[in-house]
ZASE-564487 format. One record per residue (C-alpha): residue in one letter; x, y, z. Coordinates in nm, 2 decimals, decimal comma. Example, Ala and Ser with C-alpha at 12.3 -4.5 7.8 and 13.67 -1.06 7.14 Angstrom:
2
r; c1; c2; c3
A; 1,23; -0,45; 0,78
S; 1,37; -0,11; 0,71
END
This chain:
456
r; c1; c2; c3
M; -8,25; -14,73; -6,47
L; -8,14; -15,06; -6,61
E; -7,99; -15,07; -6,96
P; -8,09; -15,35; -7,20
R; -7,75; -15,50; -7,23
D; -7,71; -15,51; -6,85
V; -8,00; -15,76; -6,83
K; -7,86; -16,09; -6,73
T; -8,14; -16,28; -6,54
S; -8,51; -16,32; -6,54
L; -8,54; -16,08; -6,25
D; -8,34; -15,82; -6,46
A; -8,58; -15,87; -6,75
K; -8,89; -15,81; -6,53
R; -8,73; -15,51; -6,37
I; -8,64; -15,34; -6,71
V; -9,00; -15,40; -6,84
E; -9,14; -15,24; -6,52
E; -8,90; -14,95; -6,54
R; -9,01; -14,88; -6,89
N; -9,37; -14,92; -6,80
L; -9,42; -15,15; -7,10
K; -9,74; -15,33; -7,16
Y; -9,59; -15,54; -7,44
V; -9,25; -15,68; -7,54
K; -9,13; -15,84; -7,86
I; -8,98; -16,19; -7,88
G; -8,83; -16,37; -8,17
L; -8,65; -16,70; -8,26
F; -8,46; -16,81; -8,57
D; -8,59; -17,09; -8,79
I; -8,39; -17,34; -9,00
D; -8,32; -17,08; -9,27
G; -8,21; -16,81; -9,02
V; -8,54; -16,62; -9,05
M; -8,65; -16,45; -8,73
R; -9,00; -16,55; -8,64
G; -9,17; -16,38; -8,34
K; -9,45; -16,19; -8,19
Y; -9,55; -15,92; -7,93
L; -9,63; -16,06; -7,59
S; -9,82; -15,89; -7,31
K; -9,62; -15,81; -7,00
E; -9,81; -16,07; -6,80
K; -9,74; -16,34; -7,07
F; -9,38; -16,24; -7,09
F; -9,33; -16,26; -6,71
S; -9,50; -16,60; -6,70
G; -9,27; -16,71; -6,99
L; -8,96; -16,61; -6,79
D; -9,08; -16,82; -6,50
N; -9,23; -17,12; -6,67
G; -9,13; -17,11; -7,03
L; -9,35; -17,05; -7,34
A; -9,50; -17,25; -7,62
F; -9,46; -17,18; -7,99
C; -9,62; -17,37; -8,28
D; -9,36; -17,61; -8,41
V; -9,45; -17,54; -8,77
V; -9,16; -17,29; -8,75
L; -8,94; -17,60; -8,77
G; -9,17; -17,75; -9,04
W; -9,19; -17,50; -9,32
D; -8,95; -17,33; -9,55
S; -8,86; -16,96; -9,59
K; -9,18; -16,91; -9,79
D; -9,40; -17,08; -9,53
K; -9,45; -17,39; -9,75
L; -9,47; -17,71; -9,54
Y; -9,20; -17,97; -9,57
D; -9,33; -18,30; -9,70
N; -9,04; -18,51; -9,56
A; -9,00; -18,39; -9,20
L; -9,04; -18,66; -8,94
Y; -9,04; -18,43; -8,63
T; -9,34; -18,23; -8,73
G; -9,59; -18,23; -9,01
W; -9,95; -18,31; -9,09
H; -9,89; -18,64; -8,92
T; -9,83; -18,47; -8,59
G; -10,09; -18,19; -8,62
Y; -9,83; -17,92; -8,57
P; -9,85; -17,90; -8,20
D; -9,69; -17,64; -7,97
A; -9,33; -17,69; -7,87
P; -9,17; -17,55; -7,55
V; -8,97; -17,24; -7,58
K; -8,74; -17,06; -7,33
L; -8,65; -16,69; -7,33
V; -8,30; -16,57; -7,32
P; -8,29; -16,27; -7,07
S; -7,94; -16,17; -7,16
S; -8,04; -16,12; -7,52
C; -8,24; -15,81; -7,43
R; -8,22; -15,53; -7,68
S; -8,38; -15,19; -7,74
V; -8,57; -15,15; -8,07
P; -8,48; -14,79; -8,14
F; -8,76; -14,71; -8,38
E; -9,03; -14,84; -8,14
G; -8,99; -14,60; -7,86
D; -8,90; -14,80; -7,54
M; -8,98; -15,14; -7,69
L; -8,76; -15,43; -7,60
L; -8,67; -15,74; -7,79
F; -8,57; -16,08; -7,65
I; -8,44; -16,38; -7,84
A; -8,61; -16,71; -7,76
E; -8,50; -17,07; -7,84
F; -8,67; -17,41; -7,86
D; -8,65; -17,63; -7,57
G; -8,72; -18,00; -7,50
A; -8,72; -18,24; -7,80
A; -8,74; -17,93; -8,03
E; -8,41; -17,81; -7,90
Q; -8,24; -18,09; -8,11
L; -8,35; -17,90; -8,43
C; -8,32; -17,54; -8,29
P; -8,03; -17,36; -8,48
R; -7,93; -17,18; -8,16
G; -7,94; -17,51; -7,97
V; -7,72; -17,68; -8,24
L; -7,45; -17,42; -8,20
K; -7,47; -17,45; -7,82
R; -7,41; -17,83; -7,84
V; -7,10; -17,78; -8,06
L; -6,97; -17,51; -7,82
K; -7,02; -17,75; -7,53
Q; -6,81; -18,01; -7,71
A; -6,54; -17,74; -7,75
E; -6,56; -17,66; -7,38
N; -6,52; -18,02; -7,29
L; -6,20; -18,02; -7,49
G; -6,07; -17,72; -7,30
F; -6,15; -17,45; -7,55
N; -6,34; -17,12; -7,56
V; -6,44; -17,01; -7,91
T; -6,46; -16,65; -8,03
A; -6,59; -16,55; -8,37
A; -6,68; -16,26; -8,60
F; -6,89; -16,24; -8,91
E; -6,86; -16,01; -9,21
Y; -7,14; -15,97; -9,46
E; -7,18; -15,83; -9,81
F; -7,53; -15,71; -9,90
F; -7,69; -15,51; -10,18
M; -7,91; -15,21; -10,13
F; -8,18; -15,11; -10,37
R; -8,41; -14,81; -10,41
E; -8,70; -15,04; -10,41
T; -8,99; -15,16; -10,18
P; -9,14; -15,51; -10,12
E; -9,42; -15,40; -10,36
S; -9,20; -15,25; -10,64
I; -8,97; -15,55; -10,66
R; -9,27; -15,78; -10,71
E; -9,42; -15,54; -10,96
K; -9,09; -15,55; -11,16
G; -9,07; -15,93; -11,13
Y; -8,73; -15,88; -10,96
R; -8,58; -15,74; -11,28
N; -8,44; -15,40; -11,37
L; -8,40; -15,30; -11,00
T; -8,25; -14,97; -10,91
P; -7,94; -15,01; -10,69
L; -7,86; -14,76; -10,42
T; -7,57; -14,64; -10,63
P; -7,45; -14,71; -10,99
D; -7,15; -14,90; -11,10
P; -6,88; -15,08; -10,90
F; -6,69; -14,85; -10,66
G; -6,52; -15,05; -10,39
Y; -6,40; -14,87; -10,07
S; -6,54; -14,55; -10,21
V; -6,51; -14,24; -9,99
I; -6,72; -14,05; -10,25
R; -7,01; -14,29; -10,20
N; -6,99; -14,31; -9,82
S; -6,96; -13,94; -9,79
T; -7,24; -13,86; -10,04
H; -7,46; -14,11; -9,84
A; -7,31; -14,03; -9,50
E; -7,65; -14,01; -9,33
L; -7,73; -14,36; -9,45
Y; -7,40; -14,51; -9,33
N; -7,42; -14,33; -9,00
D; -7,78; -14,45; -8,95
I; -7,66; -14,81; -9,00
L; -7,37; -14,75; -8,76
Q; -7,61; -14,61; -8,50
L; -7,85; -14,90; -8,54
S; -7,57; -15,14; -8,49
H; -7,47; -14,96; -8,17
D; -7,82; -14,93; -8,03
M; -7,91; -15,30; -8,09
D; -7,57; -15,43; -7,99
F; -7,44; -15,58; -8,30
P; -7,15; -15,33; -8,34
I; -6,98; -15,29; -8,67
E; -6,60; -15,28; -8,68
G; -6,59; -15,16; -9,05
L; -6,85; -15,05; -9,30
H; -6,76; -14,98; -9,67
T; -6,88; -15,01; -10,03
E; -6,79; -15,33; -10,20
T; -6,73; -15,39; -10,58
G; -7,08; -15,37; -10,73
P; -7,36; -15,13; -10,77
G; -7,51; -15,06; -10,43
V; -7,33; -15,33; -10,24
L; -7,19; -15,27; -9,89
E; -6,98; -15,48; -9,66
A; -7,01; -15,48; -9,28
A; -6,76; -15,65; -9,05
L; -6,91; -15,71; -8,71
V; -6,70; -15,69; -8,39
Y; -6,58; -16,03; -8,26
D; -6,72; -16,18; -7,95
E; -6,78; -16,51; -7,78
A; -6,92; -16,75; -8,04
L; -7,28; -16,77; -7,93
K; -7,31; -16,40; -7,88
S; -7,14; -16,35; -8,21
A; -7,40; -16,56; -8,39
D; -7,68; -16,38; -8,20
K; -7,54; -16,05; -8,33
A; -7,50; -16,17; -8,69
A; -7,86; -16,31; -8,69
L; -7,99; -15,98; -8,56
F; -7,78; -15,78; -8,79
K; -7,92; -15,96; -9,10
T; -8,28; -15,92; -8,97
F; -8,27; -15,55; -8,87
I; -8,06; -15,42; -9,16
K; -8,36; -15,55; -9,38
V; -8,60; -15,38; -9,14
W; -8,41; -15,05; -9,14
A; -8,39; -15,05; -9,52
Q; -8,76; -15,11; -9,57
R; -8,85; -14,84; -9,31
N; -8,64; -14,61; -9,53
N; -8,80; -14,71; -9,86
L; -8,50; -14,93; -9,95
M; -8,44; -15,30; -9,98
A; -8,14; -15,50; -9,86
T; -8,07; -15,85; -9,99
F; -7,83; -16,12; -9,85
M; -7,89; -16,36; -10,14
A; -7,57; -16,54; -10,23
K; -7,60; -16,42; -10,59
W; -7,90; -16,20; -10,69
S; -7,78; -16,13; -11,05
H; -7,57; -16,33; -11,30
E; -7,40; -16,00; -11,39
E; -7,28; -15,92; -11,04
A; -7,04; -16,09; -10,79
G; -7,18; -16,31; -10,52
Q; -7,23; -16,20; -10,16
S; -7,02; -16,37; -9,89
G; -7,07; -16,43; -9,52
H; -6,71; -16,49; -9,41
I; -6,65; -16,62; -9,06
H; -6,34; -16,55; -8,85
V; -6,27; -16,80; -8,57
S; -6,02; -16,82; -8,29
M; -5,99; -17,02; -7,97
T; -5,84; -16,98; -7,62
D; -5,78; -17,21; -7,33
K; -5,97; -17,18; -7,00
D; -5,73; -16,90; -6,88
G; -5,79; -16,69; -7,19
N; -5,46; -16,77; -7,37
S; -5,47; -16,82; -7,75
V; -5,43; -17,18; -7,85
F; -5,39; -17,08; -8,21
F; -5,08; -16,86; -8,17
D; -4,73; -17,00; -8,15
P; -4,45; -16,75; -8,25
D; -4,20; -17,03; -8,29
Q; -4,41; -17,20; -8,57
T; -4,45; -17,10; -8,94
Y; -4,72; -16,83; -8,98
N; -4,74; -16,82; -8,60
M; -4,97; -17,13; -8,64
S; -4,97; -17,36; -8,34
N; -5,02; -17,73; -8,37
T; -5,38; -17,68; -8,24
Q; -5,46; -17,43; -8,51
R; -5,30; -17,65; -8,77
H; -5,52; -17,95; -8,67
F; -5,82; -17,72; -8,65
L; -5,76; -17,60; -9,01
A; -5,71; -17,95; -9,13
G; -6,04; -18,06; -8,99
Q; -6,22; -17,77; -9,16
Q; -6,05; -17,86; -9,49
Q; -6,11; -18,23; -9,48
Y; -6,47; -18,21; -9,37
M; -6,58; -17,90; -9,56
P; -6,76; -18,11; -9,83
E; -6,96; -18,29; -9,56
F; -7,06; -17,97; -9,38
L; -7,11; -17,76; -9,69
A; -7,49; -17,76; -9,68
M; -7,48; -17,57; -9,35
V; -7,26; -17,28; -9,50
A; -7,41; -17,29; -9,85
S; -7,77; -17,37; -9,76
T; -7,98; -17,25; -10,05
V; -8,00; -17,35; -10,42
N; -7,88; -16,99; -10,50
S; -7,57; -17,04; -10,28
Y; -7,42; -17,26; -10,56
S; -7,47; -16,99; -10,82
R; -7,20; -16,80; -10,63
M; -6,95; -17,09; -10,64
V; -6,83; -17,05; -10,99
P; -6,49; -16,94; -11,12
G; -6,39; -16,57; -11,11
V; -6,64; -16,43; -10,86
W; -6,43; -16,44; -10,53
A; -6,59; -16,77; -10,41
P; -6,38; -17,08; -10,33
L; -6,43; -17,38; -10,56
D; -6,24; -17,65; -10,35
A; -6,15; -17,71; -9,99
T; -5,83; -17,51; -10,02
W; -5,62; -17,31; -9,77
G; -5,36; -17,04; -9,79
T; -5,19; -16,78; -9,58
E; -5,33; -16,43; -9,64
N; -5,48; -16,56; -9,97
R; -5,83; -16,45; -10,06
T; -5,87; -16,71; -10,34
T; -5,88; -17,00; -10,10
A; -6,17; -17,14; -9,89
L; -5,97; -17,11; -9,57
R; -5,74; -16,81; -9,51
I; -5,48; -16,83; -9,22
I; -5,43; -16,48; -9,08
P; -5,10; -16,46; -8,89
G; -5,10; -16,22; -8,60
N; -5,03; -16,20; -8,23
S; -5,19; -16,38; -7,94
K; -5,50; -16,16; -7,98
S; -5,54; -16,17; -8,35
Q; -5,42; -16,51; -8,48
R; -5,72; -16,68; -8,65
V; -5,86; -16,86; -8,95
E; -6,12; -16,70; -9,19
Y; -6,37; -16,94; -9,33
R; -6,42; -16,77; -9,67
L; -6,66; -17,03; -9,82
G; -6,96; -16,91; -9,64
S; -7,23; -16,72; -9,82
A; -7,44; -16,43; -9,70
D; -7,76; -16,63; -9,71
S; -7,66; -16,89; -9,46
N; -7,80; -16,92; -9,10
P; -7,53; -16,77; -8,88
Y; -7,59; -17,03; -8,60
L; -7,56; -17,33; -8,84
A; -7,28; -17,19; -9,04
L; -7,07; -17,12; -8,72
A; -7,16; -17,46; -8,58
A; -7,02; -17,63; -8,90
V; -6,70; -17,41; -8,90
I; -6,63; -17,51; -8,54
A; -6,74; -17,87; -8,54
S; -6,52; -17,96; -8,84
G; -6,22; -17,79; -8,68
L; -6,28; -17,98; -8,35
Q; -6,27; -18,31; -8,54
G; -5,93; -18,21; -8,68
I; -5,80; -18,14; -8,33
E; -5,94; -18,46; -8,18
N; -5,77; -18,67; -8,46
E; -5,45; -18,45; -8,50
L; -5,52; -18,41; -8,87
E; -5,28; -18,23; -9,10
P; -5,38; -17,99; -9,38
I; -5,28; -18,06; -9,74
C; -5,19; -17,86; -10,05
E; -5,12; -17,51; -9,91
V; -5,20; -17,28; -10,20
K; -4,96; -17,02; -10,32
G; -5,10; -16,77; -10,58
N; -5,43; -16,80; -10,75
A; -5,63; -17,11; -10,63
Y; -5,88; -17,07; -10,92
T; -5,62; -17,17; -11,18
Q; -5,48; -17,47; -11,00
S; -5,59; -17,83; -10,97
F; -5,64; -18,02; -10,64
P; -5,70; -18,37; -10,53
S; -6,05; -18,51; -10,58
E; -6,11; -18,53; -10,20
L; -6,10; -18,15; -10,19
S; -6,37; -18,10; -10,45
L; -6,69; -17,95; -10,31
P; -7,05; -18,06; -10,40
S; -7,18; -17,84; -10,68
T; -7,55; -17,84; -10,60
L; -7,75; -17,82; -10,28
G; -7,89; -18,17; -10,35
E; -7,55; -18,32; -10,36
A; -7,44; -18,12; -10,04
A; -7,75; -18,24; -9,86
S; -7,68; -18,60; -9,95
R; -7,31; -18,57; -9,83
F; -7,43; -18,40; -9,51
G; -7,70; -18,66; -9,43
A; -7,46; -18,96; -9,48
S; -7,18; -18,82; -9,27
E; -7,10; -18,98; -8,94
I; -6,90; -18,67; -8,84
T; -7,20; -18,43; -8,87
K; -7,40; -18,67; -8,66
K; -7,13; -18,68; -8,40
Y; -7,13; -18,31; -8,34
L; -7,48; -18,20; -8,44
G; -7,69; -18,50; -8,34
E; -7,87; -18,75; -8,56
D; -8,21; -18,58; -8,52
F; -8,08; -18,25; -8,65
V; -7,87; -18,41; -8,93
Y; -8,17; -18,60; -9,06
H; -8,40; -18,30; -9,03
F; -8,17; -18,05; -9,20
A; -8,08; -18,28; -9,48
A; -8,45; -18,33; -9,54
T; -8,51; -17,96; -9,55
R; -8,23; -17,91; -9,81
D; -8,36; -18,19; -10,02
W; -8,70; -18,02; -10,01
E; -8,54; -17,69; -10,11
E; -8,37; -17,86; -10,41
R; -8,69; -18,03; -10,52
E; -8,89; -17,70; -10,49
F; -8,63; -17,54; -10,73
R; -8,66; -17,83; -10,98
R; -9,03; -17,78; -11,01
H; -8,99; -17,43; -11,16
V; -8,89; -17,31; -11,50
T; -8,62; -17,03; -11,50
D; -8,60; -16,73; -11,73
W; -8,27; -16,87; -11,85
E; -8,44; -17,19; -11,97
L; -8,72; -17,00; -12,15
D; -8,47; -16,77; -12,33
R; -8,24; -17,06; -12,43
Y; -8,50; -17,32; -12,53
F; -8,84; -17,18; -12,60
E; -8,79; -17,11; -12,97
I; -8,48; -17,30; -13,08
I; -8,50; -17,64; -12,93
END
């Protein structure tokens, strides 16, 4: 019997469906916000899709995370009638869905003109440019997420207030918590194994009901697949167990934000690290130094891809473990970029600016593209931080946009983002972030009511 992760080709995909005697399979693709959209397909339709491709309504690229239609997208909209766009299946993405018997899940991605806007397609284009420069990229994601004793119904009934966390009070790295809730932790670890997004480490973070999961590193595209599936199916698992998981960058003004840190390293075509040089300071090769410099210099221009919601910027305030400038340091968790000295297997850079709400494909594309620009132009990093970055001042060019609207404007005007991501994608993504900002400005917050209703 063929195992899901042994599926590599269309023939393999057909074989495993036949062996499991499945009448239906599940497919899903990821939209601009990293939300998995999909459907069940009959065996016959799935087989046809493997041979000839599928079609998927391109509204998936034309609406936001609440299914509201963008009013500023050129690619699709009322003016195009929301036609179908070609989609191709990825046989090697095959996974079991452990709570659905023998059900299988396959990732799909947009093809044709729509591929220019497809998040997975964007990352693939960046990785191709890395390959053309002689590099293979590996990456790993780590996510913080809060768990609540709530349901989709109860959080709405409560108006998202006075929610009951899985556990009370901050208790980082708690053995008491993970032992008391050992079944929950082991269920998550088993799910990560069954669906092939294996977790390297799982522990409580500092906050009521907050966990952190570090995923095992892999080739960059596979790593992004695993991160996107992890975020999706942790939410699924939680809801199936009368819990709720959130990856909001900051769900409460009282609690710390939630990060989505990304670790990146690169090798040459023979598998040798291009970041490691034992004769250099911090074991940091010239290539890694240039890569770091590119990430630092172009962080403001790519910020919208790693802090992609209005809420992302609520996390980027002093004192909550989120970087405020495009800073770097060695083993320094107060900086945006953290150099981790190691050996030929572990030398890497951690991009700490990313928030948990970002689209893994797009965030990783930004992290890599900015670094490649540094290598191509042999840039040099500036202002290595010693000590607490939050209490220090930095040159104005290291300042980051403070709102999504400002970040979207910087992103859309950048020639470097267009170089690596393509003009069509840059225009479309900037437009979607402008829409997101405008949607926010249409609403009155609880803070405004409390502050102004009576007094002003």
